[in-house]
Every structure is written in structure tokens, then in C-alpha cells.
N, C-alpha and C positions, 0 to 999 in steps of 0.2 A: 139867031146864031150868036148874038152879042152876049147872051147870058151864059157866063162860064160856069156858074154853079149848078145850073139845071141841066138835066139830061132828058131829052125827049124820048118818050116811050112810043112804041108803034101806035098806041091808041090816041096819042096826041097830048097826053097829060105829062106834066113835068114831075119827075121823081125827086125825092129829097136826096141831097148829097150824102155820101157815106160818112158815118161818124168816125172819130179817131180810133175807137176800139175796134170797129169793123175793119178799118185799114190795117191796124196792127195784127189782127187775127189773120187777115189775108196774107200779110207779109210773113207771119210765122208759118203759115202753110207752105209758102214758097221756100222758106228757109229749110223746112223739113224735107221738101222734095230735093233741093240742092244738096242738102246734107246726105241724103240717101244716095244720090248720084255720085257725090264725092267719095263716100265710103265704098261703093261698088267699084269705082275707078281705081281707088287705092289698092283694093284687093287684087284687081287684074294686073296693075302695074307692079305690085309686090311680087307676083309670080314671075312676071317677065324679068324683073331685076334679079331674082334668084337664079333663073336659068342663064341669064347673061353673065352673072358672076362666075358660075361654074364653067361656062364656056371660055371665058377669059383666062381663068386659072388653068384650065386644061391646055389651052394654046400656049400659055407661058411655059408650062412644064414640058410640053412636047417639043417646042421649038427652041427653048433656051436651056433650061436646067438639064433635061434629059441628054441632049447631045454633048453638052459640056462634061457631064459626068461620065459618059461613055468614052469620050476622048481622053479624059484624065485616067480612066481605068486602063485603057489601051496603052497609054504612055507610062503607066505604072508610077504616077505621081502620088505623093503622100502629103496631103495638106496638113495633117496633124502631127507629122514627124513621129509616127509610131513604129516605123519599119524596123528600127534597131532594137526594139524592146523584146526581151525573151519572155519566157513564162514567169520568171521571178523578177524581171526588170521593173524599173520604176520610171515614170515619165517626169519625175521631179527635175527641174533645172535650177541651178544656182543663180540667184539674182546678182546682177552687177550693180551693187549699190555702194555708196560711200559710207564709211563708218559714221555713226551718229556723233555729232558734236554740237556745242552750244551755238556757234556762229551759223551753222547750216539751219538749225531749228529757228533762229531769229529771222533768217532770210525767207523761210517757207511760211512763216506765220504772218 
């Protein structure tokens, strides 16, 4: 049992240790197996993530956005301030700005 390089076969003969290329080939085979397992797992998890995303968006809409929009419609709130516009009206609002001058331009730059 002191010989770490030799492996005893059932017939009692010592076999030769594996060569470096044989070990690399064995490791490459293991990497292929692990790669296939990883690809399969990622396919399964990708489907779960898609379903989970749809479920979270559905819950967000049903319990937050939907009720708020219903309450705003019932309260007749107008977030875009469009209620006073007629058929020919415009939504243009005059801006409250100062007239352009040299001192203001120097401060802004």
C-alpha cells in the first residue's frame, strides 16, 4: 500500500499510472457532461424565470396600477390636464421664463 503510483488489479499485477493525455481526455469528458447538465439546467430555469416575470407583472398591475386607475377614474381626476380642451383647443402652455440676456447666459454656462 506504500506505492502511490501503482494501482493493484484483481489479478495482482500493478498497472501503469495514467498518462497526462489520458487524464486530460477524462477531464474533457467530465467537462462535456457538466456542460450538458448546465445547458439543460439553464433551459429549465429560463422557463421558470419567464413564468415568474409574467406572474410578478400581473400581480403588480392587478394590485397597484389597476386599482389606482379605477379610483382616479371614479374621482374624475385628470393627470394630463386635458379636460378643458375643446375640439379645436390646444394643450400649449406659455413658459414662465426670463428674457434672454448676457448675464443670465454667463451664469448658466
